[in-house]
C-alpha positions in Angstrom: 20.3 59.2 -12.7 19.0 61.2 -9.8 15.9 60.4 -7.8 13.7 63.1 -9.5 14.5 61.6 -12.9 13.7 58.2 -11.6 10.3 59.4 -10.2 9.3 60.9 -13.6 9.9 57.7 -15.5 7.1 55.4 -16.6 7.5 52.1 -14.9 8.4 49.1 -17.0 5.5 46.7 -17.0 4.3 44.2 -19.5 1.7 45.3 -22.1 -0.3 42.5 -23.7 -1.6 43.5 -27.1 -4.4 41.8 -28.9 -6.7 42.4 -31.9 -9.4 39.7 -32.2 -10.7 37.0 -29.9 -12.9 34.6 -31.9 -14.3 31.1 -31.8 -12.1 30.1 -34.8 -8.4 30.9 -34.9 -7.4 33.6 -37.3 -5.1 31.0 -39.1 -8.1 28.7 -39.5 -10.3 31.3 -41.2 -10.8 31.3 -45.0 -10.6 35.0 -45.0 -8.3 36.6 -42.5 -9.3 40.0 -41.0 -6.1 40.7 -39.0 -2.6 39.4 -38.2 -2.8 35.9 -36.6 0.0 36.9 -34.3 -2.3 39.3 -32.4 -5.4 37.0 -32.3 -6.6 34.2 -30.1 -9.4 31.9 -29.8 -11.9 32.5 -26.9 -10.5 29.5 -25.1 -6.9 30.7 -25.3 -7.9 34.1 -24.1 -10.0 32.8 -21.2 -6.9 30.6 -20.2 -4.6 33.6 -20.2 -7.0 35.8 -18.2 -7.6 33.0 -15.7 -3.9 32.7 -15.3 -3.6 36.4 -14.6 -6.5 36.3 -12.1 -5.2 33.2 -10.3 -1.8 34.6 -10.0 -3.1 38.0 -8.7 -2.0 40.2 -11.6 -3.4 43.7 -11.5 -4.5 45.1 -14.8 -4.2 48.9 -15.5 -5.5 51.0 -18.3 -2.8 53.0 -20.1 -4.2 56.2 -18.4 -3.8 54.6 -15.0 -0.2 53.7 -15.8 0.7 57.1 -17.1 -1.0 58.9 -14.3 0.0 56.7 -11.4 3.2 57.5 -9.5 3.3 54.1 -7.8 2.4 51.0 -9.8 1.6 47.9 -7.7 3.7 44.8 -8.0 2.5 42.3 -10.7 0.8 45.1 -12.8 0.3 44.8 -16.5 -1.7 46.5 -19.3 -4.0 44.7 -21.7 -4.8 46.4 -25.0 -7.0 45.7 -28.0 -6.6 47.4 -31.4 -9.2 48.3 -34.0 -12.5 47.9 -32.1 -13.6 44.5 -33.5 -17.1 43.3 -32.5 -15.7 40.2 -30.9 -14.0 42.5 -28.3 -17.5 43.2 -26.9 -18.9 39.7 -27.5 -16.0 37.5 -26.4 -13.5 39.7 -24.5 -15.7 41.9 -22.4 -17.5 39.1 -20.5 -14.2 37.3 -19.7 -12.6 40.6 -18.4 -15.7 41.2 -16.2 -15.7 37.6 -15.0 -12.1 37.9 -13.7 -12.3 41.5 -12.6 -9.8 42.7 -15.2 -9.6 45.9 -17.3 -8.2 46.8 -20.7 -7.7 49.7 -23.0 -9.5 49.4 -26.3 -8.2 51.5 -29.3 -11.0 52.0 -31.8 -11.0 53.1 -35.4 -13.7 55.8 -35.0 -14.7 55.8 -38.6 -15.5 52.0 -38.5 -17.6 52.1 -35.3 -21.0 50.6 -36.1 -19.9 49.0 -39.3 -20.1 45.2 -39.9 -17.6 43.3 -37.7 -17.0 46.4 -35.5 -18.4 47.5 -32.2 -21.0 50.2 -32.0 -21.2 53.3 -29.8 -23.6 51.7 -27.3 -21.2 48.7 -26.8 -18.3 51.1 -26.4 -20.2 53.2 -23.9 -21.1 50.1 -21.9 -17.5 49.0 -21.8 -16.4 52.5 -20.7 -19.0 52.5 -18.0 -17.5 49.2 -16.8 -14.1 50.9 -16.4 -12.5 49.9 -19.7 -10.6 52.7 -21.3 -11.8 53.6 -24.9 -9.1 55.4 -26.9 -8.4 56.6 -30.4 -6.8 54.4 -33.1 -7.4 57.1 -35.8 -10.4 57.7 -38.0 -9.5 55.4 -40.9 -6.5 53.3 -39.8 -4.3 54.9 -42.5 -0.6 54.6 -41.8 0.4 57.9 -40.1 3.9 57.9 -41.5 3.9 60.1 -44.6 0.6 61.8 -44.0 0.6 65.6 -44.4 0.2 67.6 -41.2 -3.5 68.4 -41.9 -4.3 64.7 -42.6 -2.4 63.6 -39.5 -4.3 66.1 -37.3 -7.6 65.0 -38.8 -6.9 61.3 -38.1 -5.9 62.0 -34.5 -8.1 64.8 -33.4 -11.3 63.8 -35.2 -11.1 60.3 -33.8 -10.5 61.5 -30.2 -13.4 64.0 -30.4 -15.8 61.4 -31.8 -14.9 59.1 -29.0 -15.3 61.8 -26.4 -18.7 62.9 -27.9 -20.1 59.3 -27.9 -18.5 57.5 -25.0 -17.2 59.8 -22.3 
């Protein structure tokens, strides 16, 4: 591998992926809304973010990772899928407290619905340097969609986020 190929590679850094951060563990809920493997309690999430802060980890958005030629030592990416309301209520204050950032992937067709963030909350998070990105319009599995449906899911979601947040 020559040096020009090496310079064009995306660095290998950890990506921490979450969905929900709630007061009650997902396993402890009567009705589950997401996979318990991607969910934490507020206390667990706070402990993890405190660890990152104390140990001087640097959080990057995916945009920063993809557009940055040199990634600092101890960098990582934090992501959240779906746009759950608890990301604003429970996650956002903890990230701000520890000076950390994240990338939030929202299902644009669910923004503003019960249990999901609204556009004002997403805009506030974006203004605080969190990256708001598309996670499709409806969260349909993309495998097997016809080209037109696939383009709708991706481009409509992206445009909606750009119109409301950026």
